[in-house]
C-alpha positions as CSV (number, residue, x, y, z in Angstrom):
1,X,0.2,-0.1,-0.1
2,X,1.4,3.5,-0.8
3,X,2.7,5.7,2.1
4,X,0.3,8.5,1.5
5,X,-2.8,5.5,1.8
6,X,-0.9,4.1,5.2
7,X,-0.9,7.5,6.5
8,X,-4.5,8.2,5.5
9,X,-5.6,5.1,7.3
10,X,-3.6,5.9,10.4
11,X,-5.1,9.4,10.6
12,X,-8.9,8.1,10.5
13,X,-7.5,5.6,13.7
14,X,-5.9,8.2,15.2
15,X,-8.9,10.7,14.9
16,X,-10.9,8.2,17.3
17,X,-11.6,9.6,20.5
18,X,-11.3,8.2,24.3
19,X,-8.6,5.9,23.5
20,X,-4.6,6.1,24.2
21,X,-2.6,6.3,21.2
22,X,0.1,3.8,20.7
23,X,2.1,3.4,16.9
24,X,4.3,0.9,16.0
25,X,6.5,1.3,13.2
26,X,9.5,-0.4,11.6
27,X,11.9,2.4,10.7
28,X,12.4,5.6,13.0
29,X,11.8,8.9,11.6
30,X,14.3,11.1,9.8
31,X,13.4,14.1,11.8
32,X,15.1,12.6,15.2
33,X,18.5,13.7,14.2
34,X,20.4,10.8,16.2
35,X,18.6,8.3,14.0
36,X,18.4,9.9,10.5
37,X,21.5,7.9,9.3
38,X,19.4,4.5,9.6
39,X,15.5,5.8,9.2
40,X,12.8,6.3,7.0
41,X,13.5,8.6,3.9
42,X,13.0,12.4,4.9
43,X,10.0,12.4,2.4
44,X,8.2,9.7,4.6
45,X,9.3,11.2,7.9
46,X,8.0,14.6,7.5
47,X,4.2,13.6,7.2
48,X,4.6,10.8,9.6
49,X,5.9,13.0,12.4
50,X,3.2,15.8,11.6
51,X,0.6,13.1,11.8
52,X,1.8,12.1,15.3
53,X,2.1,15.6,16.6
54,X,-1.6,16.3,15.3
55,X,-2.9,13.6,16.9
56,X,-1.0,14.0,20.2
57,X,0.2,10.1,20.1
58,X,1.2,8.7,23.3
59,X,4.0,7.0,22.3
60,X,5.8,5.8,18.9
61,X,7.6,2.2,19.2
62,X,10.1,1.8,16.1
63,X,12.4,-0.7,15.2
64,X,15.4,-1.0,12.7
65,X,18.3,0.2,14.7
66,X,20.0,-2.5,16.6
67,X,20.0,-0.3,19.8
68,X,17.6,1.1,22.7
69,X,17.2,4.9,22.2
70,X,14.4,7.2,23.2
71,X,13.5,11.0,21.8
72,X,10.6,13.2,22.1
73,X,10.2,15.2,19.3
74,X,7.0,17.9,18.9
75,X,5.9,16.3,22.2
76,X,5.8,12.9,21.1
77,X,7.7,10.2,22.5
78,X,9.4,7.8,20.3
79,X,11.4,4.4,21.5
80,X,13.8,2.7,19.2
81,X,13.8,-0.9,20.6
82,X,15.5,-2.8,17.7
83,X,18.0,-5.1,20.4
84,X,16.4,-8.5,19.7
85,X,19.3,-10.2,18.9
86,X,21.3,-8.9,15.9
87,X,24.6,-6.9,15.7
88,X,24.3,-3.8,17.6
89,X,24.8,-0.6,16.8
90,X,27.5,0.9,19.1
91,X,27.0,4.4,19.2
92,X,24.3,4.1,21.8
93,X,26.4,3.6,24.9
94,X,26.0,0.7,27.4
95,X,22.5,1.3,28.2
96,X,21.4,1.7,24.6
97,X,23.8,-0.8,22.7
98,X,22.5,-3.9,24.4
99,X,20.4,-6.9,23.3
100,X,17.0,-6.3,25.3
101,X,13.4,-6.0,25.4
102,X,10.9,-3.3,26.7
103,X,8.3,-3.7,29.4
104,X,5.7,-1.1,29.0
105,X,3.2,-0.4,31.7
106,X,0.0,1.6,30.9
107,X,-1.5,3.0,33.7
108,X,-4.7,5.6,34.0
109,X,-2.3,8.8,34.0
110,X,0.9,7.5,33.0
111,X,3.4,5.4,31.1
112,X,6.2,3.6,32.6
113,X,9.0,1.6,30.6
114,X,11.0,-1.0,31.6
115,X,14.3,-1.7,29.9
116,X,15.2,-5.3,30.2
117,X,18.8,-6.0,29.1
118,X,19.5,-9.8,28.1
119,X,23.5,-9.8,27.6
120,X,26.1,-7.4,28.6
121,X,27.5,-5.2,25.9
122,X,29.7,-6.9,23.3
123,X,33.7,-5.8,23.2
């Protein structure tokens, strides 16, 4: 399905009122500078982050980068969680360049994330 059709469908879903809004996507947005080197193309990223901002999405979860990293962009929280087993990207330090998974607790007034490291950083 073409990207603009995917965004239109996401816009339709995100317009629903009374729900927490979580988005899961493979590649992180180019607009977050630290992820730009390994992200969705800028032409895809700009309308994507605009849509996330417009709908005040609670959290966007991405993969693609083999590490753990978080960022806020235009009031929306983003997390890259791609440390499931492949070779790690080394520039994210001891907390980020780890094999891991993330536990997310969604509570009425907050979201808590717990990083669970599977293996120490490889040398």
